[in-house]
N, C-alpha and C positions, 0 to 999 in steps of 0.2 A: 503500598510504597514501592517505587521502582528501584531496584538494586543497581549498583554500579556495574558497568560493563566488565565482562570477563576479559582480562588482558590476553592478547594473542600476538603472534608474529605477523606483521602486516604483509600484504602483497599489493602490488601496484599494477593496475590494468589500464592500458592506453599508451599514448605517446604525446609528443608536444603538439601535434596537429589536432587530434581529436580531444585532447585533454587527458589527464591521468586521474583515475579514481583509486583512492586508497581504500582497501578493505581490511578492517581490523586495526590492531595497534595496541600499544601498551607494553609489549615486549620488544626486544631488539629485532630488527628486520633480518633478512637473509645475509646481509653484509655486516651484521653486528652493530648497526647504528641504532640508537635509542629511538623510540617512537611514542606517539600518543594515539589513543583510539580515534579513528575517523568516524564521522557521522555514518549511521547505517544507510547503506545505499539501496536503491530500488532497481531491479532489473526485470526483464521479461524476455520473451522469445517470439520471433516472427512466426506467423501461421501459414505463410505461403511457401512456395518452392524457391529455394535459394538460386537455382539456375535461371529462374525468370528474373533477370537482372533489374529491369526497370520497376517491376512491381515490388521486388524485394527492397530496393532503394527507397521507393515511396513509402513502404510500410515502416522502414527504419526511421525515416524522417518523421512520420506520424507518431511513432512511439516515443521518439526523443522529444518532440514537441509536447507530448503529454506528461513528460517528466522522467522518462526512463534514463538512467545514468549509464547502463550497460545493456546491450542487446545481444541475444544469442541467436544463432542461425544453425539450422540442421545441414550437415554435409554428408549424406549417406552415399553419394556417388561422386565420381571424379568431376563430372560436369558442374557439381556444386562448388567444389574447391576451386575449379577454374574460374567460376563466376566471381569468387571473392576478389580476384585481382582487379576486376572492374567495379565491384561494389564498394570496397573499403575506401578508395580515393574519393568517393562521392558522398560519404557520410561524415558526421561530426560527433560520433559517439563511439566508445570502444566496442569492438565486436568480438564475440566468443564463438568459436567453432565447436559444435556439439558432435562429438565423435563416438559412435557406438560399436560398430562391428569390425572396422578395418583400420589398423594403425596407420596404413598408408595415407588415409584421408587426413590424419593429424599432421603428418609430415608435409603434405601438400598445402594444408591450411597455413602452416607456419611459413612456408615459402611464399605464400600469397600475401603475407603481412598481417595475419590475424593477431589480435591482442591477448588472447587467452584460449586455452584448450580445455574442454571438458572430456574426461575419460570415465568409462564405466567399468569397474573391476569385474562385473559379472559378464561382460562381453569381450573384453580384451584382457586376457590374463597371461599371454605368452611373455615370459620375462625378457627375452631378447627384443621383442617388439616394443614392449613398454620402455625399455632402456633406450631404444632408438628415438622414441618420442621425447623422452626426458632430455637426452643430449641435444636434440634439435631445439627444444624450448630453452634449455640452459644457454645455448649459444646466442639466442636472440633475447634473452632475459624476459621470457614469456611465462607467466604463471600457469599452473594447471589446477583445475578442480577435479578432485576425486569424488565422484558421485555414486553412492550406492542407493539403489531403489529396491523396495521390497519385492517388486515384480520381476527384477532381473538378477538377484543374487542367488536364487535357488538354482542348484545344478540342474541343467537340462540335457546334457549330452550323456552323462553316465546315469542310466536309468535307476540302477540300484542305489547309487548315492543320492539321487534326487528323491527317491521314495523315502529314504531314511530321513533326509532333511525335511521333506514335507510332513512326514509323520511327527517330527519334533515341532514343526511350526503349528500344526493343528492339534497339538495336545492341549490339555487344560491350562498349561503355562505358556500360552502362545507368545506373549511378549518377551518372556524370559529367553526362550529359545531363539526367537527372531533377533533379539538384541545380541545374543551370543554370536549368531551368524554374521550380523552386520559388523560387529567389532572385529571378529576374526578375519573377515574379508578385508577390512580397512588395514588392520595391522599387517597382514600378509602383503598387501599391495604397497603400503607405505614403506615397508622394509626395502623394496626395490628403489624407491626414491632416495632413501637415506644412504643406501649403498652407493648411489651415484652423486651423493652430496648435493641433493636438490631439495630445497625447502621452501620454494615459492609455491606453496600449496594452500588451497582452500578445500574444505570437506563439506559434503552434504550426505544426509541419510534420510531419505524420504519414504513416506508411506501414505496410503489413502486413509489410514486410521489415525485420527488426531491424537489419541492417547498414546499410540506407539511413537508418533513423531516427538511428542514431549519427552517420553522416556528415552528414546534413542539419542536425541541431542543433549539431554541432561547428562547421560552417561558419557557420551563422547566428549563433552566439554571438560570433563574431569581427566580425560586420558591423553588428549592431544593438544598441542599448543597452537594449532593452526586456526585461522578464522573460519567461521561457520556460515555456510549459505543455507538459510532456512527456507523450507517450503513443504507443502502438502501435495504430493503427486496424485494425479487422477482425481482431483477434488470434485469434478463434476461441473455442471452449469453454474453460472454466476449466482443464481438464486439460492442454491444450497452450498456451492463451493465457497462462497464468502464466509458463511458461518463456520464451515469445517476449517478453513484456513485461519480465520481470526481466533478460533478456539485454541488452536495449537500455537500459533505464532505469538499471540499476546501473552500466553502463559510463559513462553520462553523469554521473550523480550523484557518482560517486567522483572525477570530474574537475572538480567544482564547477559543473557545468552543469545548470540546472533550478531553477525556483522554485515550481512547483506541479505535481502529477501526477494523471493519471487512468489507472488500469489498466482496460482495456476487455475485457469478456467477453460472449459470447453466453449469458448466464446471469443469475442474480439479482445485481443491482448491489451488494447487501450484500457479496458476495465481493470485488468491486472495492475497496471501502473497506477491508475487513479485510486484504487482501493488500497494498494500498498502504501502509497503516500499518505492517504487518509489515516491508515492505521498508525503510522509513525507520528503523524501530527497529533492524533488523538491521545497518544501516550506521552506526548511531550518529548519525543526522541529526535524530532527534526523540527526546525523552525518552519512554521506554516508559510506557504506562499499562496496568496489569493484569499478569498473570502472564507471565513468560518461561519457557515450558514446553519442556523438552528431553527426549528419550526415545531409547533405543537403537534401531537399525534391526532388531533381533532376528536370531537365528541359531540354530544347533543347540544353543547353551548355554541357551536360554531355559527358565525353570522355572515361569513363571506364564502366564496368558492376557494377555499384555502388550497386544495390540491393543485388546481391550475395555477394559482398565484405563486406557490412555492416553486413549482417547476419553471415558471416564466422568470422568476427572480433569479433562480440558480443559473439558468442559461445566460441571461443578460449580464449578470455580474461576473460569471466565469470568463466571459469574453472581454470584459472591460476593466476589471479591478485586479490589481496585482498586489496591493498591500494586504496584510493579514488582518483585516478588520472583522470584528464579530458583528454579524447581521442577524437579527431575530425577526421571524415572521410568525405572528401569533393570531389565532382565530377568534379570540374573545377577550373580555375584560377581566377574566378571573386570574389567569397566570400572565397575561400580557404585560401589566405594569412591572412586575418583577423582572421579566426578561428584557423589557425595554430599558430598565435601569441598568441591567448588567451588560448590555450590548453597546457597541459604538453607534450603530444605527439600527433602529427597530420600528416595526409597525405592529400595532394590535388593533383588531377590528371591533367595531361596535355594530350598530344596526345598519349594515350595508355601507359602512364607512370605515375609514382607517385613520388612526392617530399616529403620526410619525414623530419619532424622537431621535435626536442626535446627541449622544453622550448625556442622556437624561434630560435634555431640554426639548420641550415640545416645539416643533417647527411647522407642522401642518396637520390639518384635519380635512380629509378629502373624501368624495364619494368613492364607492368601490371601483368604478371603472377608471379612476385616476390614480389608484394606489400604486400600480406598477411603475408608471412613468415618474410619479413624484418621488417614490422611494429611490429609483435609479438616479434621479437628479441629485438627491441629497447624498447618496453614496459616492457619486463621482466628485461632488463638491468637497465632501469630507476627505476623500483620497487626495485631492489636490492640496488641501490644507496640511495633511500628514506629510506629503512629499516636500512641501515648502517649509516644514518645521514649525507650522503655526499651532498645531495640536499634536497630542501624543495618543497613541492607541491605548485603550483601557482606562483613560481618565473618565471619572464619573463626577458630575457637578451638582446634581440635585436629586432629592428623593422623590419618587413618583408615587402619588396616591391614586388608588383606583378611582375611576370616574363614577359618578352616581349612575347606577344601572338604569335609572329612570330618565336620565338626562340626555344630552345631545348625541352621544354615541351608544347609549344604553338601549334597552328594549322599547323605551318610549311610553308616554302617557297613554296613547291610544291602546297599546297592547295590554297595559295594566287594566285599563278600564274594561276591556273585554274579558278579563280574567285569564289571560294567557301567561302571566308572569307571577311567580310566587313572591312572598314577602322578602325580597333580597335586601331591603334597606331598613327593615324594622317597621316600615309604614304599612306594607302588605295590602290586604284586601280592603282595609278602610280607605286607603288612598284611592284605590281603584273605584270603589263605590262613589266616592266624592266626585272623582273626575267624570264618572259616567253620568252624573246628574247635571254637570255644568254644560 
């Protein structure tokens, strides 16, 4: 069971031109006005150099088209913040400046018109410098994310202090000591913001350890009223990073913890957006856009080239279907009928053929080579009916009975006669022997 969202003081990212994304809600905002929780937003970060203006703009467009609602860019050098003046007018999504080592980059980004600043307490901790950034953001009504990462909060300049902290981190109570360090750093940093009467704040506390991420955000959610930016840092390539990220984020989201997410991969950030959206859709935390495609994992019963079919269906439908219809692609007649009955549009395979159903009604029985085109035709036709209000998503009209495995899409009389098929219908070997004699 998914718990209700934890109430937070919302922040607002963006402007009237690119749109405004609310993060969090349920508590009064910084101006004291009541609020309700906003849908959990999905964000990502560009992978290229910000100073390469044309490529950066192109990447932001691509990420926004994939569904990113906020995009972060790195600004390690002045040439990056200077580029923001040309980048921001060309994009249609709120932009966050990621500031790590020099507070001046934050001030320059604010002047360039950025919509949010990310500061790292582990790298910028001079109180006067932090106050300068706070006042600049306060004047422009720009929120700040305070992001602590496991890799950057350990003291690195004071060697004795660092040795002491590292000793604590790598003791047998690793998580306990690391949590203490994270929370202490946050409390110390946030005190500066509170002194300046600045509360347009989001918080993140990331690690590459999924269990530490769960523990950190669980603890922080009880201590601070600010919206939480969830993520697993240094998660690795998509193949393993998706598991690490979902393990941590789903555990938190189902408990009502988290207001915006970024899944991080050492890969194309488009995958971060796609997987972040899929996670929220799968948990029912966002209304799905586009096809909800399900497919069987395949086994020895498969009777078509299902791997190729599923990928072809996914690509075709992703480009042409916008309504959240459920489409099932199944490889045999065992689980196929049940999925066909539960989907808006479905196909399940028989002996190199496919039976296609629309909301439980059989509409086609075609050879394998025609399955893709026929399925696509019926999906587009169904989408048109939904958009015209002629049908509703999720309506089921008839109960589907499994076909006779010896019949038109089953294994066929010839295979039974040759002894290739077991007694799937109760007729078994006797039927096969009879057929063999005819």
